[in-house]
FIKOLDO-248361 format. One line per 10 residues: their letters; for each residue x, y, z of C-alpha. Coordinates in steps of 0.5 Angstrom, whole numbers, plus 2048, in hexadecimal, padded with zeros to 3 digits. Example, Ala and Ser with C-alpha at 12.3 -4.5 7.8 and 13.67 -1.06 7.14 Angstrom:
# residues 2
AS	819,7F7,810 | 81B,7FE,80E
//
This chain:
# residues 225
MSENRTNGLR	858,7B7,83C | 856,7B8,844 | 850,7B9,845 | 851,7C0,848 | 854,7C2,841 | 84F,7C0,83E | 849,7C2,842 | 84D,7CA,842 | 84C,7C9,83A | 844,7C7,83A
RGARIAGIGA	844,7CE,83F | 848,7D1,83A | 844,7CF,834 | 83D,7D1,838 | 841,7D8,83A | 842,7DA,833 | 83B,7D7,831 | 839,7DD,836 | 83D,7E2,833 | 83B,7E1,82C
AAAVAFGLFS	834,7E1,82D | 835,7E7,831 | 838,7EB,82C | 832,7EA,827 | 82E,7EB,82B | 831,7F2,82C | 833,7F2,824 | 82B,7F2,823 | 829,7F7,829 | 82F,7FC,827
TGAANADVFV	82A,7FC,820 | 824,7FF,823 | 81E,7FE,823 | 81C,804,821 | 81F,804,81B | 81C,7FC,819 | 816,7FB,812 | 810,7F9,815 | 80C,7F5,811 | 805,7F6,810
PLPDGQKLGP	801,7EF,80E | 7FA,7F2,80B | 7F3,7EE,80B | 7F0,7EC,804 | 7EA,7EF,802 | 7E4,7EF,7FD | 7DE,7F3,7FB | 7D9,7F2,7F6 | 7D6,7F7,7F1 | 7D0,7F8,7EC
DGVVITRTGE	7D0,7F4,7E6 | 7D4,7EE,7E9 | 7DA,7F2,7EA | 7DF,7EF,7F0 | 7E5,7F2,7F3 | 7E9,7EE,7F7 | 7F0,7F0,7FA | 7F5,7EB,7FD | 7FD,7EA,7FF | 7FC,7F1,801
HATVSPSLAD	803,7F3,806 | 806,7F9,807 | 80E,7FA,80A | 80F,800,80E | 815,804,80E | 817,80B,813 | 81A,80F,80F | 822,80F,80F | 823,817,811 | 820,813,818
NGSGRTVWVS	81B,81B,817 | 814,818,819 | 810,81B,814 | 813,816,80E | 812,80E,80C | 812,80A,807 | 80C,804,806 | 80D,7FF,801 | 806,7FD,7FF | 804,7F6,7FB
GNAIADVPNA	7FE,7F1,7FA | 7FA,7EF,7F4 | 7F3,7F3,7F2 | 7EE,7EE,7ED | 7E9,7F1,7EA | 7E3,7ED,7E7 | 7DF,7F1,7E2 | 7DB,7EB,7DE | 7D5,7F0,7DB | 7DB,7F7,7DA
PIGKVGPYNG	7D8,7F9,7D3 | 7DE,7F9,7CD | 7E2,7FE,7CC | 7E7,803,7CA | 7EC,807,7CD | 7EA,80E,7CC | 7EC,815,7CE | 7E9,818,7D5 | 7E3,81A,7D6 | 7E6,81F,7DB
ATNAPGTEGS	7E6,826,7DA | 7EE,826,7DA | 7EF,81F,7D6 | 7F0,81D,7DD | 7EE,816,7E2 | 7E9,818,7E6 | 7EA,817,7EF | 7EE,810,7F1 | 7EF,80E,7EB | 7E8,80F,7E7
STHGASAVTT	7E8,810,7E0 | 7E2,810,7DC | 7E6,810,7D5 | 7E3,80B,7D0 | 7E5,804,7D5 | 7E3,801,7DB | 7E9,800,7E0 | 7EC,7FE,7E6 | 7F0,803,7EA | 7F5,801,7F1
GYIVGCQVNI	7F8,805,7F6 | 7F9,808,7FD | 7F6,80E,800 | 7FC,811,805 | 7FA,816,80B | 7FE,819,80F | 7FB,819,816 | 7F4,817,814 | 7F1,810,816 | 7EE,80E,80F
GSDAISAGVS	7E8,80C,810 | 7E2,80E,80B | 7E1,815,80F | 7E8,816,80C | 7E7,813,806 | 7E1,816,804 | 7E5,81E,806 | 7EA,81B,801 | 7E6,819,7FC | 7E3,821,7FB
GSINLTGGTL	7E9,825,7FC | 7EF,822,7FE | 7F1,81C,7FA | 7F4,81D,7F4 | 7F7,818,7EF | 7FF,817,7F0 | 801,813,7EA | 807,80D,7EC | 809,807,7E9 | 80C,800,7EB
GGSIGLKLGP	812,801,7EA | 813,808,7ED | 812,80C,7F4 | 80D,80F,7F5 | 80D,816,7F9 | 809,819,7FF | 80A,81F,802 | 803,81F,808 | 802,824,80C | 7FD,823,813
GQVAFVQIDS	7F6,821,811 | 7F8,821,809 | 7F5,81A,806 | 7F9,819,7FE | 7F8,813,7FA | 7FC,80F,7F6 | 7FB,80B,7F0 | 800,805,7F0 | 7FD,802,7E9 | 7F7,801,7E5
KDITKPGTYS	7F4,7FD,7E0 | 7EF,7FE,7D9 | 7E9,7FA,7DA | 7E7,7F9,7D2 | 7E4,7F3,7D2 | 7E0,7EE,7D7 | 7E5,7EA,7DB | 7EA,7EA,7E1 | 7F0,7F0,7E2 | 7F4,7EF,7E7
VEYQDAEIQI	7FA,7F4,7E9 | 7FD,7F1,7EE | 804,7F6,7F1 | 80A,7F4,7F4 | 80E,7F9,7FA | 80C,7FF,7F6 | 810,805,7FA | 80B,80C,7FD | 810,810,802 | 80C,815,806
QNCAGYAQAR	80F,81B,808 | 80E,822,80C | 809,81D,810 | 80B,81F,818 | 805,81A,81B | 803,814,81A | 802,812,811 | 7FC,80C,811 | 7FA,809,809 | 7F5,805,807
AITVVEVIGD	7F5,801,7FF | 7EF,803,7FB | 7EC,7FF,7F4 | 7E8,802,7F0 | 7E4,7FF,7EA | 7E0,803,7E6 | 7DC,800,7E0 | 7DA,805,7DA | 7D4,804,7D6 | 7CD,805,7D8
HYSKTTLYGQ	7CC,802,7DE | 7D2,806,7E1 | 7D5,803,7E8 | 7DB,805,7ED | 7DD,7FF,7F1 | 7E2,802,7F8 | 7E6,7FC,7FB | 7E9,7FE,801 | 7EF,7FC,805 | 7F1,7FB,80C
PFSIG	7F4,803,80F | 7FB,801,811 | 800,807,815 | 805,808,811 | 809,80A,818
//
């Protein structure tokens, strides 16, 4: 094979390689950056409470997706994490009826229903920066308990300025010990929110008995688009 032919083959290979790279780049760009999922890593946290209570959250992260309808008012977030409650001095309890007038859980999953409990979930707001002011306002008014399980999707319809509490899971504490609530890709769908949306993890440990206490650990707020 002549040297000219060899050089021609090499040039042809280089051109083919450039063409393949261009095709790959075009394929990536054609998907549209606006339609890509966004992975949000979130920091660990810890809160010390009275009588030896310690709440720890580890491995928290979220994946945010835009609405398939591409209408700007809907988005979906998958949340994961592990909430651990150390309650070395919790009294031995027995799960009984709730103490509320409607025999239902209280705000943010609190209960005082015969046993202590650890509850974890998310505060979600539409056009609200979820700081201490928004949390205080929501607890006294607009935050309602929305049930949800790890195996299903939790749907919310939020208008501007509205805040809701989404319960991911809860465990009764019937004796002293360490209790863990771990969740993986729990799905929360937000609809009707034309503006920006935020979410923030919240874990509550309620210890009943003569030395009643309620310890709350908040996570870092993050954008849902």
